[in-house]
C-alpha positions as CSV (number, residue, x, y, z in Angstrom):
1,M,-10.1,20.6,-27.8
2,K,-7.2,19.5,-25.5
3,K,-7.5,20.4,-21.8
4,P,-4.8,22.8,-20.6
5,F,-2.2,21.3,-18.3
6,E,-3.1,21.9,-14.7
7,L,-0.9,21.1,-11.7
8,R,-3.1,20.0,-8.8
9,V,-0.5,18.9,-6.3
10,K,2.6,20.8,-5.5
11,P,5.9,18.9,-6.2
12,I,8.1,17.9,-3.3
13,K,11.8,18.5,-3.1
14,N,12.8,15.2,-1.3
15,G,10.8,12.2,-0.2
16,T,8.4,9.6,-1.6
17,V,5.4,9.8,-3.9
18,I,3.1,6.8,-3.9
19,D,1.1,6.9,-7.1
20,H,-1.6,4.7,-8.6
21,I,-3.1,3.7,-5.2
22,T,-6.5,2.1,-5.7
23,A,-9.1,4.8,-5.3
24,N,-10.2,5.5,-1.7
25,R,-7.4,3.5,-0.1
26,S,-4.9,6.3,0.6
27,L,-6.1,6.5,4.2
28,N,-5.1,2.9,4.7
29,V,-1.7,3.7,3.2
30,L,-1.4,6.5,5.8
31,N,-2.3,4.0,8.6
32,I,0.4,1.6,7.3
33,L,3.0,4.4,7.4
34,G,1.9,5.7,10.8
35,L,0.9,9.0,9.3
36,P,0.1,11.7,10.2
37,D,2.8,11.7,12.9
38,G,3.0,15.4,13.7
39,R,6.3,15.8,11.9
40,S,6.0,14.7,8.3
41,K,4.5,16.9,5.6
42,V,2.0,14.7,3.7
43,T,-0.2,15.5,0.7
44,V,-3.1,13.2,-0.1
45,A,-5.0,13.4,-3.4
46,M,-8.1,11.2,-3.7
47,N,-10.1,10.1,-6.6
48,M,-7.9,11.7,-9.2
49,D,-8.4,10.8,-12.9
50,S,-6.2,8.0,-14.1
51,S,-5.9,6.5,-17.6
52,Q,-4.9,3.2,-16.1
53,L,-7.3,2.9,-13.2
54,G,-10.1,5.3,-14.0
55,S,-9.6,6.8,-10.6
56,K,-6.7,6.7,-8.2
57,D,-5.2,8.2,-5.0
58,I,-1.8,9.7,-4.6
59,V,0.2,10.2,-1.3
60,K,3.3,12.5,-1.1
61,I,5.5,12.3,1.9
62,E,8.3,14.9,2.2
63,N,11.7,14.0,3.6
64,R,11.0,10.3,4.0
65,E,11.8,7.2,2.0
66,L,9.9,4.0,2.6
67,K,11.2,0.8,4.2
68,P,10.8,-2.4,2.2
69,S,8.5,-3.8,4.9
70,E,6.2,-0.7,4.4
71,V,6.2,-1.2,0.6
72,D,5.2,-4.9,1.1
73,Q,2.2,-3.9,3.2
74,I,1.1,-1.3,0.7
75,A,1.2,-4.0,-2.0
76,L,-1.5,-5.8,-0.1
77,I,-4.1,-3.0,-0.4
78,A,-2.8,-1.2,-3.6
79,P,-1.3,-3.9,-5.9
80,R,-0.8,-1.4,-8.8
81,A,0.9,1.3,-6.8
82,T,4.2,2.8,-7.8
83,I,6.8,4.2,-5.4
84,N,8.7,7.2,-6.6
85,I,11.8,8.4,-4.7
86,V,12.3,12.1,-5.2
87,R,15.6,14.0,-4.6
88,D,16.0,17.7,-5.4
89,Y,12.6,17.7,-7.3
90,K,13.6,14.8,-9.6
91,I,12.4,11.3,-9.6
92,V,15.6,9.2,-9.0
93,E,14.0,5.8,-8.5
94,K,10.7,4.5,-9.6
95,A,9.3,1.0,-8.9
96,K,6.0,-0.8,-8.9
97,V,5.0,-2.5,-5.7
98,R,5.2,-6.3,-6.0
99,L,3.2,-8.7,-3.9
100,M,5.4,-11.5,-2.8
101,D,4.4,-15.2,-3.3
102,E,4.2,-15.5,0.5
103,V,3.2,-12.9,3.1
104,R,4.7,-13.4,6.6
105,G,4.2,-11.6,9.8
106,I,2.1,-8.7,8.5
107,L,-1.5,-9.9,8.8
108,R,-3.4,-12.0,11.3
109,C,-5.5,-15.0,10.3
110,P,-9.2,-14.2,10.7
111,N,-9.9,-17.8,11.8
112,P,-10.0,-17.7,15.6
113,N,-9.2,-21.4,15.7
114,C,-6.0,-21.0,13.6
115,I,-2.8,-22.0,15.5
116,T,-1.4,-18.5,14.8
117,N,-4.1,-17.1,17.1
118,S,-3.1,-19.3,20.0
119,D,-0.4,-18.8,22.6
120,E,2.0,-21.0,20.6
121,G,3.9,-18.0,19.1
122,V,3.5,-19.1,15.5
123,E,4.2,-16.4,12.9
124,N,1.3,-15.7,10.5
125,R,2.0,-17.0,7.0
126,F,-0.1,-16.7,3.9
127,Y,0.2,-17.8,0.3
128,V,-0.8,-15.4,-2.4
129,I,-3.5,-17.0,-4.5
130,S,-4.5,-14.0,-6.6
131,E,-2.9,-10.5,-6.9
132,E,-5.9,-8.7,-8.3
133,P,-8.1,-8.9,-6.4
134,V,-5.8,-9.8,-3.6
135,L,-6.7,-13.3,-2.2
136,L,-4.5,-15.0,0.4
137,R,-4.6,-18.5,1.9
138,C,-3.4,-19.2,5.5
139,Y,-0.5,-21.6,5.4
140,Y,-1.8,-23.4,8.6
141,C,-5.6,-23.5,8.5
142,E,-6.0,-22.8,4.7
143,R,-8.6,-20.1,5.4
144,L,-9.0,-17.7,2.5
145,I,-8.6,-14.0,3.3
146,E,-10.0,-11.5,0.8
147,A,-9.1,-7.9,0.0
148,D,-11.8,-6.4,2.4
149,E,-10.5,-8.5,5.3
150,I,-7.0,-7.5,4.5
151,E,-8.0,-3.8,4.3
152,S,-9.8,-4.0,7.7
153,Q,-6.5,-4.9,9.4
154,F,-4.9,-1.6,8.5
């Protein structure tokens, strides 16, 4: 017997829906976006059933569209996320996040001896070694940074 359709989360008129967030990482997404901020209406659904992921989180933000830099950060902790732009209750733009080949200026290197952690003013720079699970290598000291270390920075 097929389950009846059940709407669990109210649709938004205008804003952004971030879907397919890795389960239990929506709070990190909120931190990246500086939410809650006392002004934005935000809906968070955690551990929802997903045919693709098994379990997923969803974040809906009313009256706000994300900046490319915010999407780049979300890709680091939720590499399968999709960004849906909603206008007048309709999805007008849908895109999957994409982890760039190189990540600059977002994370800090966990190696205390790395030049980026000195007073030299060198911008952090990482090469993407693996997208899932996310694994980065520091351009300067070659230290590997894994998903849990990345997540702890948000």
